C-alpha positions in Angstrom: 33.4 48.9 4.9 31.0 49.6 1.5 32.6 46.7 -0.3 32.1 44.3 2.0 28.2 45.6 2.1 28.1 44.8 -1.5 29.4 41.9 -0.9 27.5 40.6 1.3 24.3 41.6 -0.5 25.3 39.8 -3.5 25.8 36.4 -1.5 22.4 36.8 0.1 20.9 37.2 -3.3 22.4 34.2 -4.0 21.4 32.2 -1.7 17.6 33.6 -1.5 17.6 32.5 -5.0 18.9 28.7 -5.0 16.4 28.9 -1.6 13.7 29.8 -3.6 14.6 27.1 -6.7 14.8 24.7 -4.2 11.6 25.3 -2.3 9.9 25.2 -5.5 11.4 22.3 -7.2 10.4 20.4 -3.7 6.9 21.5 -3.9 6.5 20.3 -7.4 7.3 17.1 -6.5 5.4 16.6 -3.0 2.2 17.9 -5.7 2.4 14.8 -7.8 2.4 11.8 -4.6 -1.2 10.6 -4.3 -1.4 11.5 -0.4 -5.1 9.8 0.0 -3.7 6.5 -1.6 -5.0 3.7 1.9 -4.5 0.1 1.9 -7.5 -2.2 2.1 -6.9 -3.0 5.6 -6.7 0.7 6.6 -10.5 1.2 5.4 -12.2 -1.5 7.6 -13.3 -1.5 11.0 -12.6 -4.5 11.7 -9.2 -6.7 11.7 -8.9 -8.7 8.5 -6.5 -11.4 9.5 -9.4 -12.3 11.9 -12.6 -12.5 9.9 -14.5 -15.3 11.3 -17.7 -15.2 8.3 -18.0 -13.6 5.0 -21.3 -12.9 3.4 -21.2 -12.2 -0.6 -24.3 -11.2 -2.9 -23.7 -10.7 -6.3 -25.9 -7.8 -8.3 -27.5 -10.6 -10.7 -28.6 -12.9 -7.7 -30.1 -11.2 -4.3 -29.2 -15.0 -2.3 -26.3 -14.3 0.3 -23.7 -17.0 0.2 -21.4 -17.7 3.6 -18.2 -18.9 4.8 -16.6 -19.4 7.7 -13.2 -21.3 6.3 -10.6 -19.3 7.8 -8.9 -20.0 4.5 -11.2 -19.2 2.1 -12.0 -15.7 3.6 -8.3 -14.9 3.6 -7.8 -16.0 -0.1 -10.7 -13.4 -0.6 -9.2 -10.6 1.6 -5.9 -11.0 0.0 -7.4 -10.2 -3.1 -9.0 -7.2 -1.8 -5.2 -6.1 -0.7 -3.8 -5.5 -3.8 -6.0 -2.8 -4.8 -4.8 0.5 -3.4 -7.7 3.2 -2.2 -8.5 6.8 -2.6 -11.2 8.7 -0.3 -13.8 10.3 -2.2 -14.1 13.8 -0.8 -17.0 15.1 0.0 -18.0 11.5 0.5 -20.0 11.3 -2.4 -19.4 10.5 -6.0 -20.9 12.1 -9.3 -22.4 8.8 -9.8 -22.8 4.9 -9.4 -24.3 2.4 -10.6 -28.0 1.1 -9.3 -26.3 -2.5 -8.4 -23.5 -3.3 -6.8 -21.9 -6.6 -5.0 -22.4 -6.8 -0.9 -20.1 -8.1 1.5 -20.1 -8.4 5.1 -17.0 -9.3 7.1 -17.6 -10.4 10.7 -14.9 -10.3 13.3 -16.9 -12.4 16.1 -19.5 -9.9 17.5 -18.0 -6.9 14.7 -18.9 -6.6 11.9 -18.2 -3.9 8.5 -20.0 -4.3 5.1 -18.3 -3.3 1.7 -20.3 -2.3 -1.4 -18.4 -3.2 -4.8 -19.3 -0.9 -7.6 -17.7 -0.8 -10.6 -14.3 1.4 -10.4 -15.8 2.4 -6.5 -16.2 0.9 -3.4 -18.3 1.5 -0.4 -16.4 0.6 2.6 -17.7 1.0 6.3 -20.0 4.3 5.2 -17.0 5.9 3.2 -16.7 6.1 -0.8 -13.7 5.1 -2.3 -12.7 5.0 -5.5 -9.7 1.6 -6.3 -6.4 3.8 -7.6 -4.2 0.9 -7.9 -5.8 -2.2 -9.4 -9.5 -3.7 -9.7 -11.9 -5.9 -8.4 -12.8 -7.9 -11.3 -16.4 -9.1 -11.2 -15.6 -12.3 -12.7 -13.7 -13.1 -9.9 -16.3 -12.0 -7.7 -18.5 -14.5 -9.5 -15.7 -17.6 -9.4 -15.6 -16.3 -5.5 -19.1 -16.7 -4.9 -19.5 -20.0 -6.9 -16.9 -21.9 -4.7 -18.8 -20.8 -1.8 -20.6 -23.9 -0.2 
């Protein structure tokens, strides 16, 4: 009877050891995952597929250019969708440039806004860091000048 108990204890020790190793390895993998990544469409209060108007202003130009052409708007939305965003904790970045591009998105009566800085963006009152890709100022300039 005593021998059987000793064997059971050894088996339990092995099970506990394997369990600890498995849990530790799983936690190490889970800690590496970027859980806070969001797609552009997840950050908006309006539906990007149903936008009726877009207004854009560059930091170097104080005037806005507006388009209501669905195809032109979807081209811009498609570009913004290529970037992944991570919400900044505390919703306050440590530093921001003094100026940024301002974009208004309209879906009929509803509106949303985006302020683009260098590697950060303010979308619907929340700050995000651009993690996967960036929004190039050169693209914004070309798009801005293509709007008539």
